[in-house]
MARGU-24796 format. One line per field, with one value per residue (C-alpha): residue in three letters; z, x, y; chain; residue number from 0. Coordinates in Angstrom, 3 decimals. Layout:
BEGIN
resn <- c(Ala / ...)
up <- c(Z / ...)
east <- c(X / ...)
north <- c(Y / ...)
chain <- c(A / ...)
resi <- c(NUM / ...)
END
This chain:
BEGIN
resn <- c(Met / Thr / Ala / Ile / Leu / Gly / Leu / Asp / Ile / Gly / Gly / Ser / Lys / Thr / Met / Ala / Leu / Arg / Ala / Glu / Asp / Gly / Val / Val / Val / Ala / Gln / Ala / Arg / Ala / Gly / Ser / Ala / Asn / Val / Ala / Ser / Val / Gly / Val / Leu / Glu / Ala / Gly / Arg / Gln / Leu / Asp / Leu / Val / Leu / Glu / Arg / Val / Gln / Gly / His / Gly / Ala / Arg / Ile / Val / Cys / Ala / Gly / Ala / Ala / Gly / Ala / Asp / Thr / Pro / Glu / Gly / Arg / Ala / Arg / Leu / Arg / Asp / Leu / Leu / Ala / Glu / Arg / Leu / Pro / Asp / Ala / Met / Ile / His / Val / Val / His / Asp / Thr / Glu / Leu / Leu / Leu / Ala / Ala / Ala / Gly / Leu / Asp / Glu / Gly / Val / Ala / Leu / Ile / Ser / Gly / Thr / Gly / Ser / Val / Ala / Trp / Gly / Arg / Arg / Gly / Asp / Gln / Thr / Ala / Arg / Ala / Gly / Gly / Trp / Gly / Tyr / Leu / Leu / Gly / Asp / Gln / Gly / Ser / Gly / Tyr / Trp / Val / Ala / Arg / Glu / Ala / Val / Cys / Arg / Ala / Leu / Ala / Arg / Val / Asp / Arg / Gly / Arg / Pro / Glu / Asp / Arg / Leu / Gly / Arg / Ala / Leu / Ala / Ala / Glu / Cys / Gly / Leu / Arg / Ser / Thr / Glu / Gln / Leu / Leu / Asp / His / Phe / Tyr / Asn / His / Thr / Asp / Arg / Arg / Tyr / Trp / Ala / Arg / Arg / Ala / Asn / Ile / Val / Phe / Asp / Leu / Ala / Ala / Thr / Gly / Asp / Pro / Ser / Cys / Arg / Ala / Ile / Val / Asp / Glu / Ala / Val / Ala / Gln / Leu / Thr / Glu / Leu / Val / Glu / Thr / Val / Thr / Gly / Arg / Leu / Ser / Phe / Asp / Gly / Pro / Val / Ile / Ala / Ala / Gly / Gly / Leu / Val / Val / Asn / Gln / Pro / Leu / Leu / His / Arg / Glu / Leu / Arg / Asp / Ser / Leu / Ala / Glu / Arg / Gly / Ile / Arg / Asp / Leu / Arg / Val / Leu / Asp / Thr / Asp / Pro / Val / Ser / Gly / Ala / Leu / Arg / Leu / Ala / Gln / Gln / Leu / Ala / Asp / Arg / Gly / Ala / Pro / Ala)
up <- c(6.963 / 6.256 / 6.156 / 4.182 / 3.926 / 1.276 / 1.728 / -0.822 / 1.284 / -0.986 / -0.249 / -0.302 / 0.880 / 2.609 / 0.776 / 2.389 / 1.114 / 3.315 / 1.685 / 3.033 / 1.138 / -1.941 / -1.609 / -0.724 / 2.060 / 3.132 / 1.836 / 3.262 / 2.643 / 5.123 / 5.041 / 4.211 / 6.537 / 4.455 / 7.439 / 5.227 / 4.375 / 7.422 / 10.687 / 12.552 / 14.876 / 11.961 / 9.933 / 13.409 / 13.642 / 9.879 / 10.169 / 12.964 / 10.988 / 8.313 / 9.972 / 12.258 / 9.065 / 7.232 / 10.216 / 9.487 / 12.793 / 12.158 / 9.059 / 9.166 / 6.127 / 4.911 / 2.252 / 2.144 / -0.660 / -0.068 / -1.571 / 0.207 / 0.680 / -1.218 / 1.470 / 4.263 / 6.813 / 5.061 / 5.271 / 8.543 / 9.816 / 8.079 / 9.320 / 12.670 / 13.162 / 11.378 / 13.935 / 16.539 / 15.543 / 14.221 / 15.874 / 14.985 / 11.026 / 8.349 / 7.192 / 3.988 / 2.893 / -0.850 / -2.523 / -4.309 / -7.696 / -7.058 / -6.690 / -9.895 / -11.879 / -9.612 / -10.276 / -13.708 / -13.512 / -14.512 / -13.145 / -15.217 / -16.410 / -16.173 / -13.263 / -13.726 / -11.163 / -11.908 / -8.969 / -6.050 / -6.881 / -9.387 / -9.860 / -12.039 / -11.317 / -13.298 / -13.030 / -15.547 / -14.279 / -11.102 / -12.062 / -10.696 / -11.566 / -9.992 / -11.113 / -9.518 / -6.395 / -4.256 / -3.238 / -3.689 / -2.330 / -4.964 / -7.692 / -8.373 / -11.934 / -13.900 / -10.930 / -9.639 / -7.357 / -9.607 / -12.480 / -9.970 / -8.783 / -12.075 / -12.687 / -9.673 / -10.548 / -14.083 / -12.960 / -10.411 / -12.959 / -14.837 / -11.759 / -11.288 / -15.310 / -14.909 / -16.690 / -16.657 / -15.163 / -17.522 / -18.020 / -15.839 / -13.074 / -13.023 / -13.010 / -10.148 / -8.020 / -8.422 / -7.770 / -4.353 / -3.403 / -4.028 / -5.430 / -7.736 / -8.851 / -6.464 / -3.616 / -4.480 / -3.150 / 0.401 / -0.244 / -1.629 / 1.741 / 3.866 / 2.459 / 2.229 / 1.826 / -1.344 / -1.952 / -1.952 / -4.971 / -6.990 / -6.763 / -9.175 / -11.679 / -13.698 / -14.413 / -16.399 / -18.382 / -18.943 / -20.026 / -22.041 / -24.270 / -25.348 / -26.556 / -23.618 / -24.277 / -20.778 / -19.785 / -23.001 / -21.917 / -18.655 / -20.309 / -22.642 / -19.961 / -17.601 / -20.593 / -21.073 / -17.371 / -17.217 / -20.015 / -18.915 / -15.753 / -17.832 / -20.355 / -17.268 / -16.103 / -19.402 / -20.151 / -17.000 / -17.890 / -21.431 / -22.441 / -23.717 / -21.223 / -20.911 / -18.760 / -16.459 / -15.425 / -12.406 / -10.227 / -10.407 / -12.616 / -15.421 / -15.064 / -15.140 / -17.384 / -21.141 / -22.449 / -20.661 / -21.194 / -24.817 / -25.298 / -22.941 / -25.048 / -28.628 / -26.779 / -25.571 / -29.175 / -30.672 / -28.304 / -29.286 / -26.356 / -27.623 / -25.356 / -22.476 / -20.291 / -17.791 / -14.603 / -15.008 / -11.166 / -7.897 / -7.247 / -3.692 / -5.630 / -6.289 / -2.662 / -2.381 / -5.057 / -3.507 / -0.152 / -2.058 / -3.319 / -0.237 / 1.544 / -1.520 / -0.875 / 2.732 / 2.534 / 5.163 / 4.622)
east <- c(39.893 / 40.143 / 37.231 / 37.222 / 34.700 / 34.121 / 32.318 / 30.800 / 29.625 / 27.436 / 25.640 / 22.492 / 23.134 / 26.274 / 26.833 / 28.520 / 29.736 / 31.626 / 33.572 / 35.373 / 38.049 / 37.153 / 33.190 / 30.928 / 28.888 / 26.813 / 25.618 / 23.824 / 22.629 / 22.023 / 21.780 / 24.429 / 27.580 / 29.014 / 30.277 / 30.571 / 26.851 / 25.184 / 27.721 / 29.719 / 27.122 / 24.920 / 27.515 / 28.506 / 24.923 / 24.687 / 28.278 / 26.737 / 23.592 / 25.454 / 28.039 / 25.535 / 23.484 / 26.773 / 28.415 / 31.384 / 32.966 / 34.876 / 36.361 / 40.477 / 40.728 / 38.347 / 38.262 / 35.942 / 35.454 / 33.512 / 32.580 / 34.253 / 37.361 / 39.515 / 41.772 / 44.044 / 41.582 / 38.341 / 39.824 / 40.980 / 37.875 / 36.208 / 39.119 / 38.772 / 34.978 / 35.515 / 38.629 / 36.194 / 33.900 / 36.602 / 39.817 / 41.619 / 40.986 / 43.355 / 41.529 / 42.085 / 40.139 / 39.736 / 37.648 / 34.553 / 35.602 / 38.424 / 35.561 / 34.400 / 37.527 / 38.017 / 34.089 / 34.723 / 37.740 / 40.080 / 43.423 / 43.539 / 41.044 / 38.487 / 35.675 / 32.809 / 30.114 / 26.948 / 24.693 / 23.428 / 27.009 / 29.334 / 33.472 / 35.910 / 38.979 / 41.647 / 44.668 / 47.538 / 50.004 / 51.346 / 49.832 / 46.487 / 44.208 / 40.865 / 38.462 / 35.478 / 33.954 / 34.080 / 30.247 / 27.219 / 28.486 / 31.439 / 30.589 / 28.747 / 28.191 / 26.068 / 24.858 / 21.351 / 21.257 / 22.656 / 20.305 / 17.012 / 18.682 / 18.984 / 15.513 / 14.457 / 16.698 / 14.982 / 11.434 / 12.115 / 13.685 / 10.546 / 8.506 / 11.308 / 10.175 / 6.780 / 6.130 / 3.928 / 4.697 / 5.828 / 5.709 / 8.901 / 7.858 / 4.107 / 5.803 / 8.288 / 5.600 / 3.313 / 6.181 / 6.703 / 3.315 / 2.938 / 0.444 / 2.801 / 5.903 / 6.453 / 6.346 / 9.620 / 11.793 / 10.654 / 10.357 / 14.007 / 15.434 / 13.149 / 14.192 / 17.912 / 18.698 / 20.570 / 18.833 / 15.434 / 16.788 / 18.316 / 15.077 / 13.770 / 15.847 / 13.645 / 11.121 / 14.284 / 14.894 / 11.296 / 10.528 / 13.680 / 12.586 / 9.749 / 11.513 / 10.905 / 13.653 / 14.501 / 15.096 / 16.729 / 19.308 / 19.864 / 20.671 / 23.274 / 24.954 / 24.951 / 26.677 / 29.334 / 30.131 / 30.468 / 32.578 / 34.896 / 35.348 / 36.160 / 38.401 / 40.553 / 41.296 / 42.114 / 44.171 / 46.189 / 46.710 / 47.737 / 45.194 / 41.374 / 39.962 / 38.040 / 35.759 / 33.742 / 30.088 / 28.067 / 25.557 / 22.039 / 21.472 / 23.993 / 22.961 / 19.087 / 18.660 / 19.244 / 19.293 / 22.220 / 23.992 / 23.327 / 24.391 / 27.428 / 28.485 / 28.409 / 30.159 / 33.106 / 33.446 / 33.844 / 36.645 / 38.172 / 37.042 / 35.500 / 34.908 / 32.258 / 30.912 / 28.329 / 28.987 / 26.860 / 27.912 / 27.224 / 30.439 / 30.514 / 31.993 / 35.150 / 35.621 / 35.846 / 37.977 / 40.728 / 40.520 / 41.207 / 44.225 / 45.095 / 44.951 / 46.653 / 49.809 / 49.429 / 50.169 / 49.287 / 46.637)
north <- c(-63.731 / -59.894 / -57.596 / -54.638 / -52.117 / -49.305 / -46.108 / -43.611 / -40.580 / -38.369 / -35.291 / -36.902 / -40.547 / -42.779 / -46.429 / -49.114 / -52.811 / -54.618 / -57.930 / -60.732 / -62.849 / -60.625 / -61.535 / -59.022 / -60.136 / -56.815 / -53.850 / -50.739 / -47.333 / -44.345 / -40.675 / -38.306 / -38.780 / -35.743 / -33.359 / -30.129 / -31.185 / -32.238 / -31.204 / -33.536 / -34.803 / -35.534 / -36.941 / -39.305 / -40.456 / -41.409 / -43.081 / -45.199 / -46.053 / -47.552 / -49.225 / -51.334 / -52.200 / -53.502 / -55.027 / -53.110 / -52.554 / -55.822 / -54.733 / -54.196 / -51.909 / -49.168 / -46.722 / -43.672 / -41.532 / -38.387 / -35.101 / -32.330 / -34.355 / -32.897 / -30.817 / -32.334 / -30.956 / -32.308 / -35.816 / -35.513 / -34.620 / -37.525 / -39.986 / -39.167 / -39.693 / -43.223 / -44.066 / -43.416 / -46.130 / -48.092 / -47.683 / -50.938 / -50.339 / -48.972 / -45.862 / -44.317 / -41.173 / -39.843 / -37.465 / -39.079 / -38.285 / -41.242 / -43.875 / -43.549 / -44.386 / -47.444 / -48.356 / -48.219 / -50.530 / -47.537 / -46.435 / -43.366 / -41.329 / -38.212 / -38.513 / -36.270 / -35.660 / -33.869 / -34.572 / -32.222 / -30.213 / -30.686 / -31.645 / -33.150 / -35.235 / -37.103 / -39.474 / -39.815 / -41.831 / -40.307 / -36.881 / -35.878 / -32.630 / -31.290 / -28.668 / -27.443 / -28.882 / -25.580 / -26.264 / -24.166 / -20.949 / -20.503 / -23.074 / -26.478 / -25.001 / -27.515 / -29.174 / -30.078 / -26.962 / -25.136 / -25.805 / -25.171 / -22.361 / -20.643 / -21.552 / -19.814 / -16.660 / -16.267 / -17.154 / -14.085 / -11.723 / -11.864 / -10.579 / -7.820 / -6.558 / -6.858 / -9.713 / -12.059 / -15.753 / -18.067 / -22.319 / -22.030 / -20.169 / -21.528 / -25.238 / -24.223 / -22.994 / -25.561 / -27.688 / -26.187 / -26.023 / -22.494 / -20.087 / -17.986 / -17.167 / -14.118 / -16.555 / -18.698 / -15.831 / -16.628 / -20.506 / -20.355 / -18.846 / -20.715 / -24.379 / -24.066 / -27.985 / -27.961 / -31.618 / -30.000 / -27.557 / -30.258 / -32.804 / -29.991 / -29.912 / -32.199 / -29.311 / -27.579 / -30.445 / -31.596 / -28.011 / -28.055 / -31.003 / -28.883 / -26.471 / -23.857 / -20.746 / -20.104 / -24.043 / -24.442 / -21.490 / -23.137 / -26.710 / -25.010 / -23.237 / -26.535 / -28.013 / -25.420 / -25.420 / -29.126 / -29.467 / -26.485 / -28.640 / -31.555 / -29.915 / -27.776 / -31.548 / -32.892 / -29.699 / -29.953 / -33.879 / -33.665 / -36.308 / -36.851 / -38.935 / -41.243 / -39.617 / -41.394 / -39.250 / -39.834 / -37.998 / -37.943 / -35.161 / -36.858 / -40.171 / -39.004 / -36.278 / -37.961 / -34.339 / -33.337 / -36.472 / -36.201 / -32.392 / -33.134 / -35.922 / -33.448 / -30.711 / -32.587 / -34.158 / -31.018 / -30.442 / -33.821 / -35.462 / -38.590 / -41.139 / -39.963 / -43.387 / -42.900 / -44.943 / -48.353 / -49.594 / -48.021 / -45.808 / -47.611 / -50.563 / -48.237 / -47.454 / -51.342 / -51.716 / -49.297 / -51.009 / -54.133 / -52.756 / -51.483 / -54.772 / -56.158 / -54.096 / -54.286 / -50.388 / -48.141 / -45.564)
chain <- c(A / A / A / A / A / A / A / A / A / A / A / A / A / A / A / A / A / A / A / A / A / A / A / A / A / A / A / A / A / A / A / A / A / A / A / A / A / A / A / A / A / A / A / A / A / A / A / A / A / A / A / A / A / A / A / A / A / A / A / A / A / A / A / A / A / A / A / A / A / A / A / A / A / A / A / A / A / A / A / A / A / A / A / A / A / A / A / A / A / A / A / A / A / A / A / A / A / A / A / A / A / A / A / A / A / A / A / A / A / A / A / A / A / A / A / A / A / A / A / A / A / A / A / A / A / A / A / A / A / A / A / A / A / A / A / A / A / A / A / A / A / A / A / A / A / A / A / A / A / A / A / A / A / A / A / A / A / A / A / A / A / A / A / A / A / A / A / A / A / A / A / A / A / A / A / A / A / A / A / A / A / A / A / A / A / A / A / A / A / A / A / A / A / A / A / A / A / A / A / A / A / A / A / A / A / A / A / A / A / A / A / A / A / A / A / A / A / A / A / A / A / A / A / A / A / A / A / A / A / A / A / A / A / A / A / A / A / A / A / A / A / A / A / A / A / A / A / A / A / A / A / A / A / A / A / A / A / A / A / A / A / A / A / A / A / A / A / A / A / A / A / A / A / A / A / A / A / A / A / A / A / A / A / A / A / A / A / A / A / A / A / A / A / A / A / A / A)
resi <- c(0 / 1 / 2 / 3 / 4 / 5 / 6 / 7 / 8 / 9 / 10 / 11 / 12 / 13 / 14 / 15 / 16 / 17 / 18 / 19 / 20 / 21 / 22 / 23 / 24 / 25 / 26 / 27 / 28 / 29 / 30 / 31 / 32 / 33 / 34 / 35 / 36 / 37 / 38 / 39 / 40 / 41 / 42 / 43 / 44 / 45 / 46 / 47 / 48 / 49 / 50 / 51 / 52 / 53 / 54 / 55 / 56 / 57 / 58 / 59 / 60 / 61 / 62 / 63 / 64 / 65 / 66 / 67 / 68 / 69 / 70 / 71 / 72 / 73 / 74 / 75 / 76 / 77 / 78 / 79 / 80 / 81 / 82 / 83 / 84 / 85 / 86 / 87 / 88 / 89 / 90 / 91 / 92 / 93 / 94 / 95 / 96 / 97 / 98 / 99 / 100 / 101 / 102 / 103 / 104 / 105 / 106 / 107 / 108 / 109 / 110 / 111 / 112 / 113 / 114 / 115 / 116 / 117 / 118 / 119 / 120 / 121 / 122 / 123 / 124 / 125 / 126 / 127 / 128 / 129 / 130 / 131 / 132 / 133 / 134 / 135 / 136 / 137 / 138 / 139 / 140 / 141 / 142 / 143 / 144 / 145 / 146 / 147 / 148 / 149 / 150 / 151 / 152 / 153 / 154 / 155 / 156 / 157 / 158 / 159 / 160 / 161 / 162 / 163 / 164 / 165 / 166 / 167 / 168 / 169 / 170 / 171 / 172 / 173 / 174 / 175 / 176 / 177 / 178 / 179 / 180 / 181 / 182 / 183 / 184 / 185 / 186 / 187 / 188 / 189 / 190 / 191 / 192 / 193 / 194 / 195 / 196 / 197 / 198 / 199 / 200 / 201 / 202 / 203 / 204 / 205 / 206 / 207 / 208 / 209 / 210 / 211 / 212 / 213 / 214 / 215 / 216 / 217 / 218 / 219 / 220 / 221 / 222 / 223 / 224 / 225 / 226 / 227 / 228 / 229 / 230 / 231 / 232 / 233 / 234 / 235 / 236 / 237 / 238 / 239 / 240 / 241 / 242 / 243 / 244 / 245 / 246 / 247 / 248 / 249 / 250 / 251 / 252 / 253 / 254 / 255 / 256 / 257 / 258 / 259 / 260 / 261 / 262 / 263 / 264 / 265 / 266 / 267 / 268 / 269 / 270 / 271 / 272 / 273 / 274 / 275 / 276 / 277 / 278 / 279 / 280 / 281 / 282 / 283 / 284 / 285 / 286 / 287 / 288 / 289 / 290 / 291 / 292 / 293 / 294 / 295 / 296)
END
């Protein structure tokens, strides 16, 4: 009996599935074990928690998908953390976008994530391509964090111009427990957790749905940025999908999903699907493929 383990390590949480003889026997969740987001010590602590909860220490083959694992150095850091805890396991580390296609049961296509961050990745035959995923300092356009940051910037710009608070500024301040828009500046720098702000992106979409012009402009720009990520990948691979979308923002904001679908269709990309299963199942599928091939990680 060979136990295999799939891990999905995102910016907000870590999910794990353990299977034996092709049957899922345990699943667990912990906080983020993303090294780039939480650091090595916290990532190790969360890995310890999720492995204990899923009884994963007996696993012989492990596939872990993680945001930030798109460079050899990033993959090596995570592989080392896992190897310390699973010294007898074959460990394979991939970028978390690779899990989406596998979870959708596809070997080819484009994966688009719009959650706390944003990135697109695609595979066609032996070719792969990626766009975005540069992190919040350099990119993550069209992500939950980006949407909230843009909202704060627009609210503060009104203050600079001496204009009265608008609905967006009032709603953001209230959501953060503040008395006025002006207080958003200090609050933003005192609360640096990207997840904190990503959770407040819903304010923008709620107001955009009522026709608020500031929020409509942010949504339109988010759609344009995500469309560009997909177009970059499909252009490099010379095909048109399908596109599998996942991440808290695109999954939970119907307005974003509808407008992204329309935007892509205008560019000839007509097969947009929202992933209807947990991406961690893709990690388990990739681990099973390794087991079936008996290939080294």
